N, C-alpha and C positions, 0 to 999 in steps of 0.2 A: 615744665618743672613746677612743683608746688611751692607754697609759701615758705616751708622750712628750708628748702633748697635755696630759695631766693634770699633768705636771711643769712644763710651760710655764705653765699656768694658776696653779699654786702659786707659781711664781717671780714672775708678775705681781702676785699678791696681796701678796707680800712686798716688792715694789719701791716706788718712790716713788708715793704715792697720786695726786698730780696727773697725773704722766706716764701712769700706768695708766688714769686716768679719761679722758684724751684719746684714748688708743688704743681703749678699749672703746666710747666714744661714737661712734667712727667706724665701728663694725661694724654690719651689718644684723641680726645675731643679737640675740635677747633674752637679756641676761645680768643675773643678780642674785646677790647674796650673802646667804645665809640663816644665821641661828643654828640650832643643833640643835633648838630648839623650834619652828622655822618662822618666826621673826620676820625680816622683810625689813630688811637692813642697808644694802644698796647696790643701785642699779639703773642700768644705762646708759641712754642716750637712747632706744633703740628700744622697750623695753616701756613707758616713760613716755608716749611719743608715741602708742603703740597704745592706751593706756588713755584718753588725752585728759584726764588729770587732773594737777594739780600734783604734783611729786615728793614734797613733804612730806606729802601726803595718802596716799601709798602706803608710804613708809618707816615702819617701826614696826608695820605690820599683820602679822597672821599671813598666811603665803603663800596659804593656801586661802581666806582671807577677802577677798583682793584682787579688783579689778575683773575681771581676766582669767578668774577661775574661777567666776563666777556661773553657777549651774546645773550646775556640773561635779560630778564624783565626788570630794567632799572626803575621804571615808574612804580612797579609793585613794591620793590625794595624800599624806595623812598617813602611810599605810603606806610609800609610796615614800620619804618623808623619813626615816622610822625606819631603813629599810634602808640609805639613803645614810649616815646618822649612824653606822651599824654598819660602814661601810667598803665598802659595795657600790656599784658604778656602775649607775645606773638609766637605761634608754633605752626609749622607746616613743613612739608617735604619739598625739596627743590633741587634741581641739578646745579652743580658748580664745576668749574674747570680746575684740573690739577696738571702738574707737569707730565703726568702719566696718562692724561686724558680725562674725560668727564666722569664724575661720580654723582651719586644721589646722597644728599645729607638730610638728616632730620634737623631742621633749622629753627632756632629759638632766639628771641630778643627779650631781655629782662630789664626793666627800668631800675636804676640805682638811685636811691634817695639820700638826701642829707638829713641832718638832725631835725630839720623843719618839715620832713616828709616831702621835700621838693625834689623832683626828678632832675638829677644833675648829669648823669651819664647813662649809657645803655651797654649792657653786656650782650655780645653776640656769641652764640654757641652753636656748634655744628657737629653731628655724629655721622660718621660714614656708615650708611645703611645699604650700600650697593650689594654686598653679599647677601644681606638679609632679603633684599628685594629680589635678587636672583633666585634665592631659595624659595621665596613665596611664589614667584612666577613659575618656577619648576614644579612646585607643589600644585599650583592651579592647573598647570598643563597636564600633570599626572592625573589629577582629578578629572579633567576634561577627557583625557584619553581613556581612563577607567570607565567613565560614564558612556563614552562612545562604544567601548568594547562590550559592556554589559547590555547596552541597548541593541547592539548588533547580534548578540547571542539569541538564537531563536527560542531557547528554553526560558522558563519563568525563573527569575532571580528576585528574591524579596527578603526583607527583614521587618519584623514587627516587634513593638514593645509589649509589655505585659497587658496593656489595655487593648491590644489588637490593632493599633495604628501602624500604618506603614512608615517605617523609618527610611527604608531604601526600597526602590522598586524599579524594574527595568521596563522597557517599552513593550515587551511581549505580554507582561501582566496587564499593563494599561490597555493594550489593544484588545485583549480578551474581554475586558470589562467595558470596552467602547469609550475610553476616556484617554487623558494624557497623563504622563508621568507626574507633571506638576499638580494636576488636579487630584491624583490618587495619593500622593505623598501627604501624610498626616491624616488620611481618612482610613476607614475600616472596610473590610470585605462587605459588610452589610450595607454600606452606602451605595454599592454598585451591583452586587451579586443578585441574580434572579431567583436563586433557590435558598430559602431559609435553612433547609435541611443541610445543604452543602456548607453554609456559613457555620452552622453549629458543629459540624465535623471538623472544619478547619480550626475553629476556636478551641475545641477540646484537644486536638493534637498539639496546637501551639502551647497551651498551658501545661500539657503533660511534659513537653520537652523543657520548658522554662522552669517548672517546679522541680523536676527530677534531675535536671542537668544531664540527661542521657539522650543521645541522638535517637531519632526514630526514622525508620524506613517504611514508606507506605507504597506497596507495589502497584496498587491500582485504586485510584480515587476519581470520582466523577467531578466535572466542573462544567457549568453551562455558560457559554460565551454570550456576547452581546446580541448575536443573531438568534439565540435560543437553541443552538445546536449543542448536544451533549458530547463532551470530549472526555478522554481518559488520560490521567496523569500518573506518572511514577514520581514520587516526591521523597526527598531526603531533608529532614529538619534537624538542625544542630543548635545547641545553646551557645550564646555568646553574650558579651557585656557591651553595653552602649551607654556612654556617659555615666559609668558607674552603676547602671541599672541592668537587670536581667532582661534579655531579649531572645528572639529566635531568628535564625537565618535559614532560609529554605531555597532549594533548587528543585524545580519540577520539569520533567520532560514529557512532552505530549506524545503518548504512545497509541493514539487512536488508530492511525494507519497501520502501525506495527501490529497492533492487536487484531485488526481486521485481517491482515495478511496471515497472522498466526492461526486465526480461526478458520481462514480459507484452507490453510495447509492441514489443519486438524480434520476439516471436513473431507479433504482429499484422502487423507490417511484412513479415515473411517470408511470411506467409499471403497478404497483399495482393499482393506482388510475384509470387509463384508463381501467385496467382489470375488475374492479368492474362494470364500466359502460358497457364495452363490453359484460361481462357475462350476465347482465340483458337484454341487447338488443338482444343478440344471443338466449337467452331463449325464449323471445317473438317471435322472428323471426322463431325459430324452431317450435313453436306451429302453426304459420301461414303456414310454409312450410309443416308441417305434413298434414294439411287439404288439401292444394293445391296438394301436391304430391300424397296423397292417393286417392283423387277423380279422378285425371288424370289417375292413375293406374287402378281404377275401370272402368273408361270410356274406357280405352284401352282394357280391357278384354271383354267388351260387344260390342265394335265397330266392325261392319262387313264391313264398307266401307274402302277399302285399303288406299284411300287418307287421310281420317280422321285418320286412324290408324297411318299413317306416320307422320301427324302433331302432334299427341299425343306422338309418340316416340321422336320426336324432343323436345317437351316440357319436357318430362321425362329426356332427356339428359341434357337440361339446368337446370332442377331442381336438377339433381345429382351434377352439378357443384356448384349450390347455396348451396346445403347441405355440400359440401366439404369446401366452404368458411366459413360457420357458424361454422363448426368444427375447422377450423383454428382460427377463432375469439375466440372460447371457449378455445382452447388450449393456445392462447395468454393470455386470461383473467386470468386463474389460472393454466395453465399447463395441463388442461384436466385430472387431477387426474390419472396419468399413471397407467395402469394395468400391473404391472411389473411381470416378471418371470425371473428366473435365467437361463441364457443361454449364449452361446458364441456369440460374435459380428461378427466374421469373415464371416459366411454365410450371415448375414444380409447386411454387407457392400458390399460384392461381388454381391449379387442379386440386391441390390438397384442400384449399379453403372451400372450393365449391363442393367437394365431396363431403367434408366434415360438417359443414353448416347446412347442407341440403336438408330440407324438411323441418328445419328448426325456426325459431323466432328471431334468429340472428342473421343480419346481413353484414356485408363487409365492403369497405372501400379500399382502393390501393393507390399508393403514390410511389411507384417503383420506377426509378430512373431508367430511361431507355438505354443509357450507355453503361449499365452495370456490367462489369467484366465477368467472365466465367470464374468458377472456383472448383476445386477438386472436392467432390463429395459423393457419398453413397445416397442415391435418391431415396431408397427405401428407408434408410435410417433418418435422414433429414426430414423426409415426409412424416415419419413417426414423431419427430420433435415438434414440427408445425402442428400436427394433429393434436398432440397433447396440450400444447399452449392454447389452441382454439377451443378445445373441450373445456379447459379451465375458464376461458372467457365466456363460453356459453353458460356454464354453471354459475358464473358471477353475475349474469344478467338473466335471471329466470323469467322476467316479464318481457324479454326481448331487448334489442338494441343493435348497435353497430360496432364492429371491430375495425379499427383503422390500421391498415397494413402499409408500412413504408419501408423503402430500401435505399441505401446510399453507400458510397465508399467513404470510409474514414481512415485517417492516418494516425497510427499510434506511435508517438515519439519516444515515450519513456515507460514509466510504470503506472500510468494513470488508470489503466484497467487491468489489474492483475488477473490471471497470470499471462496476459498476452505479451509476446515479444514485439519489439518495434517493427512496423511494417504496415502494409495496406490491407484493410479488411472490408468485407461487405457486412454492413449492419442492417439486419432485418428486424424491425420493431412491430409489435402487435399490441395495440392499445385498446382496452375496453373501458367502458364507463359504468362499471358495476360496483359491487359493494366494497371492493378494495380489500387489502390484507392488513390486519393490525400490526403495528410496529414490533410488538413482542414476538410475533410469529414469523415475520419476514425473514430473519436469519436462518430459519429451519426449513424453509419450503423445499430445498433441494436435498434434505436428509431422506434417506431411504425409509419407507414405511411410515413416514410422517404424513398425516392427512387430517383435515378437519371435517371431512365429508363422512356421512354415515355409510355411503357406498363408495368403495374405492380401495385400491391396494396400497396407495401411498408411494407407488413406484414411478408414476408418470413423469414427474419433474426430475426425480433422481436419475431415471433412465435418460431423459433428455439432456441433463447436465453431463452425464457420462459420454453420451454420443458426441456432443459438441466438443468436449475436451479431447476425444479421440481424433477429431477432425482438426485439431490445432487451434480451436477457438474457445469461446466461453459464452455463458448466458448471464445477463444481469437483469435485475428487476427493480422497478420503482413503483411504489403504491401509496395511495392516500385513502384511508377509510372513507367511504361514502362518495369518492370521486373517481375511482378506477385504478387500473393497474397496467403497466407497460412492461412487457418482456422484450428484451433485445438480444438477438443471436448475432454473434460476431464470428465470421468464417474468413480464413485467409484468402485473398485474391490469388488465383492460380498463376503460376509462372510458366505453365505449359501451353501449347497450342491446343485449340479445340480438336477433339477427336470426332470423326464422322459417326453419326448415329447408326447403330446396327439393329435391325428389327429382330425381335426374339423369334426363335424357331417355333414353328407350329407344333402342337402336340402330335405324338405318334398315332397313326391309325393303322399300323401294320405290326406283325410279329416277326421275330427273327429266328435264327437257328444257330446251332453250334454250342460249344461248351464255354461256360464262364467259371473262372476260379474265384471263390469267395473266401475272404479271411475276416473272422470276427471272433473275439474271445467269448461272446455270449452265444450259448447254444440256441436259445430261443430266437435270436435274430438271424442266425444261420438258417434255421428251419423256415422262418418267415420269408427271407430273401429267396431261398430255394423254391418255395411254392409260388412266389410272385413271378420269378423268372421262368418257371415251368409253364405258367399261364401265358407267358409271352413267347413260348416256343423254344426256350433254352434248356440245356442240361447243365447241371452244376456239379462242381467239386468243392467240398467245404473243408477248410483247415482252421486251426485255432490261433495261430500266431504267424508272424512274418517269416520266420525261418522255415516253417513248413510250407508256406506259400512259395518261397524261392525254390525249395526242393521240388515241389509239385510242378512248378513252371518249367524247371530244367528237365525233369524227366519227360514231360509232355513233348517238349521240343525234340529230345533225343528219339522219342518214339514216333516222331513224324505226325503227331496229333496235337498241334498247338491249340492254345485256348483262343477263343474269339475275343475275349476281354478278361481283365483282372479287376476285381473290386476289393479294396483293402481298407480295413478299419484303421484309423489314424493311430490310436493308442491301445496298447496291450499291456496291462499291468504285469511287470516281472518278465516280459518277453519282448521280442523284436516287433516294433510297430510298423505301420504302413510306410512311413518316410524312408526308413532304412531298407525295407523290402523293395520299395520302388527303385531306389538307387541301384540295388544289386540286379534287379530284373532289367533295368535299362542298360546295364553293361552287357547283357545277353541279347537284348532285343529293343530296338528303338521304335518299332511300328505298332506293336500290340497296344490297343487302348487300355490305359490304366485309369481307374477311378478311385478316389478317396472319399470315404464317408466318415462322419464323426458327430458326436453330441457336443463337441467343442467348436461351435460355429465361430468363435472368436479367434481361433488359431490362424496365423498368417497363411498356412498351407491351404486352408479352406478358402481364403480370400484370393490367393494367387497360386492355384495348383500347378500351372504350367512351369513356374519357376523351379518346382521340385520334381519334375519329371512326369506329373500326372496330366491327363487330358482334361479332366473336369473334376468337380467336387459335388457332393450331395450331403446336405445337412440333415441329421436326424432330428425329429422324426420326419420321414418323407412318405408321400403317398404312392400308390400304385402308378398313377399318372405321372408323378415326378420321375419315377424310375423309367417308365416307358419313354418319356420325353428325352431323358438323358441318353438312353441307348439309341433312340432314333436320330438324335442330333449328331451323334458320332458314327452313324451307319454301321452299328454292330450287327453283323449278319449271323 
């Protein structure tokens, strides 16, 4: 209480006692008049009712012996009274006892002086502040809870004044800057950020919101964390007022992983869209190659001029490369429908590495665990993936070096390596110590037709990515310019038992006899197949669609001159294809060998022909030897 209040109290004491008592009894404060030795001389109604005792049982007691101070610090109270008697004003908070229980009061002692300025009595005053204290405690608890909540939120929550100083910040922001909430509060981004450019962007956005009073949504902004890693944020900033001054409140969500997953999904969509186009083109190209390849082979077989034969051999060599390219395109298109078998990867890895790096300046070391379990894979396709990766390593180390090959089983528990589902995987890693891949190029290396090489189609890694995805796995890459690159292939561990190895059949060295029914919508291919089969000793009947094939097969049976075999093209635009024709033929006959051929090597029927009633499949373009081997394998006479 100030001097003015003190003088008013002294005036009241000196005024008419009855009038003063009425006034004081109407107050909610506890007011008492004490002698300098602590004897209670007067009490207003409030402390008497709080004690629940008659007033005459309280008057005349020493102040510290009264009901309110039971269990209190009497020595402190005596000390306070001595100080007040010496002319000092005493103010503090203290607990007191009432008939309803303990409360907290704001307690004061004021000295009362006579005309000679001598302290003659002391006024004791108390205000019940229990509810206020409860409210303050509740407020502090709410603040503590709010602080705990915003610190537990993984998103960035912050507020800044117009000078750019943090008014409020949560732990996520502090962690990003590698500091504490306490250290960051009152500081600026520039005090901790690694990038001046980022700070300038943050500052410009903050001022734009504060000055315009309009919220701002920032869909993607970069921020560098304390470790130097670049993260992506989506941020909302809104204007608000703090202590009467304009400020900005912001919430940022780290979208780095979401962005990476979105980019991965976009990459897959691009691959799928381009794959549809590439598959159709490769199919048509395979049909053309079949004719060109086949007729060149036939010309080579009948040629007697050595120089002409040499030219044809060179043409066949080029055609073989073209056939390999179309198979890569088909594999890229839809993964080439892998013809999987359950086997160990170690022999394939070692054989492919020896073959690919043979004659080069590159050697390799292996750290393949002896207990690697088998996995379901197409050896040709996975061999192609390994070959592509090793060729990249070879080109990354033109002066020579060593590729380190390692394999182990890893357990994927969640989404740490998208798009892998939880489970057990074999991880094959291939590490070189070459020139490395620049960070700005790294996200694009699996894009089709993207290449930094002067020579190359840009399909190798795109095809590899597609193959591994078709096997239920994925490929990851880590690289540091000047230090090297590591590709890691993840393939699911097989849940099947090992299948016994079956030796491939030897090429045919004999001719057959009988009639073979041929169905293809391409006149050129029918002519080619007829001539190939005639050289192998067979007669042929040619039709253009599946319906005609079923009719021809039925009539031959009725005539008692069944076909020795039937060869059906898988797809016929606008007509019955090989699948439906095979189903109808099998209703009539279960023994006649049925073969399917197609430029769509990725079709499931080509990978698993027996499931659809065929004995075997032959992918276009195929060679004369491929055809002879197929017929010999199934003893077509």
